[in-house]
C-alpha positions in Angstrom: 76.9 39.6 24.6 79.0 41.0 28.0 77.3 44.0 27.3 73.8 42.8 27.5 74.8 40.7 30.4 76.2 43.8 32.3 72.7 46.0 31.6 70.7 42.6 32.5 72.6 42.7 36.2 72.3 46.5 36.6 68.5 45.9 35.5 68.0 43.2 38.3 70.0 45.0 40.5 68.1 48.3 41.1 68.5 49.4 44.7 64.9 50.0 45.7 63.9 51.2 49.2 61.9 49.3 51.5 58.1 50.2 51.8 57.6 53.3 54.2 54.4 53.9 56.5 53.8 56.5 53.4 54.1 54.2 50.5 51.0 53.8 48.7 51.8 51.2 46.9 51.2 47.5 47.4 54.9 46.3 46.6 57.4 45.7 49.3 59.8 48.1 48.1 60.0 51.4 46.0 59.0 51.1 42.6 59.9 54.5 41.3 63.1 54.0 39.6 61.5 50.4 38.0 58.7 52.5 36.9 60.5 55.3 35.4 62.8 53.1 33.7 60.2 51.2 32.3 58.4 53.9 30.7 61.4 55.4 28.9 62.6 51.7 27.6 58.9 51.4 26.7 59.2 54.9 24.5 62.6 53.7 23.2 60.8 50.6 22.0 58.0 52.3 20.4 60.3 54.8 18.2 59.0 57.8 20.2 61.2 61.0 20.1 63.5 62.1 21.8 63.8 58.6 24.0 64.4 56.9 20.3 67.1 59.5 19.9 68.7 58.5 23.4 67.7 61.6 25.2 65.3 61.1 28.2 64.2 64.9 29.2 63.0 64.9 32.6 59.7 66.7 31.7 58.7 63.5 29.8 59.9 60.9 31.7 57.5 63.0 34.4 54.7 62.7 32.4 55.2 59.0 31.6 56.1 58.4 35.1 53.1 59.9 36.7 50.6 58.3 34.1 52.1 54.5 34.3 52.6 54.9 38.3 48.9 56.2 38.6 48.0 53.1 36.5 49.6 50.7 38.4 49.1 52.3 41.8 47.0 54.8 41.8 47.1 59.0 42.8 49.8 60.1 44.6 50.4 63.7 45.8 54.2 63.7 45.0 54.9 62.6 41.9 57.5 65.1 41.2 59.6 64.2 43.7 59.3 60.2 43.2 60.3 60.9 39.6 62.9 63.6 40.4 64.6 61.1 42.6 64.2 58.2 40.2 65.8 60.2 37.3 68.5 61.2 39.8 69.5 57.9 41.2 69.0 55.6 37.7 71.9 58.3 36.6 73.9 58.5 40.0 73.3 55.4 42.0 74.2 52.2 42.5 73.5 50.4 39.7 74.2 53.5 37.1 71.7 52.7 34.4 72.3 56.2 32.2 74.2 58.8 32.0 73.4 62.4 33.5 74.4 65.1 31.1 75.1 68.6 32.9 73.5 71.8 31.5 76.2 74.0 30.3 78.1 75.3 32.8 77.4 72.7 35.4 79.4 70.1 34.4 81.6 70.6 37.8 78.6 71.3 40.0 76.8 68.1 38.7 80.1 65.8 39.1 80.5 67.3 42.8 76.9 66.3 43.7 77.1 62.6 42.2 80.5 62.5 43.9 79.1 63.7 47.1 76.4 61.0 46.9 73.7 64.1 47.0 70.1 63.5 47.3 68.1 65.5 44.6 64.2 65.5 45.5 63.0 68.0 43.3 62.8 68.9 39.6 63.8 72.4 39.8 67.1 70.9 41.7 67.4 68.6 38.7 66.6 71.1 36.2 69.3 73.5 37.1 72.1 70.9 36.8 70.9 68.3 34.2 69.9 68.8 30.6 68.9 65.3 30.3 69.9 61.5 30.7 71.3 59.1 28.3 72.5 55.7 28.0 76.2 54.7 27.4 77.3 54.3 23.6 77.8 50.2 24.5 74.0 50.2 25.9 72.4 52.4 23.6 74.1 49.9 20.5 72.3 47.2 22.6 69.1 49.1 22.8 68.7 49.9 19.0 67.9 46.5 18.5 64.1 45.7 18.7 65.0 42.1 20.5 66.9 43.7 23.1 64.1 46.1 23.7 61.4 43.5 24.2 63.7 41.3 26.3 64.8 44.0 28.5 61.4 45.3 28.9 60.2 41.6 29.7 63.1 40.8 32.3 62.6 44.6 34.2 58.3 43.6 34.3 59.6 39.9 35.7 62.1 41.3 38.0 60.3 44.5 39.3 56.4 44.0 39.0 53.2 42.1 39.1 51.8 41.9 35.6 51.1 45.3 34.1 51.7 44.5 30.4 48.0 46.2 29.9 49.3 49.2 31.6 52.0 49.7 29.1 49.6 49.8 26.2 48.0 53.0 27.6 51.1 55.0 27.7 
């Protein structure tokens, strides 16, 4: 139960940048990390590979992020940047929700970027260093349970969004 509480605290404590004049969403804080996390949890819940094997690949996450973000907030010109930053910070930021798995030969460089609190804003830089993301073994054991998946999705929606359940059904 401590691990579930830890995961809930991490989701509830997602750091989100304040809305800027360039932000094209109605929320007072940036929705990028919650949108990406919600799409990934939804894919896990639906049993869709490779998510259901604890493998979040950026290209698949970008496609889901773009579709969900567009349905909630409308079109945006820089989806790749938004999704790249969200993917990066879910694994390198605070609180960390998943682990970034380095590409072969990039272990030291990825660790250095994370230690330096570097910003990764492009898909190319992300792809150069990161093979995929995954949840820690403890969190993945929890996420293997359908009831936990539903609870986390509901909690994330309640904490971070207006009611968007109908948008999730379109994924």
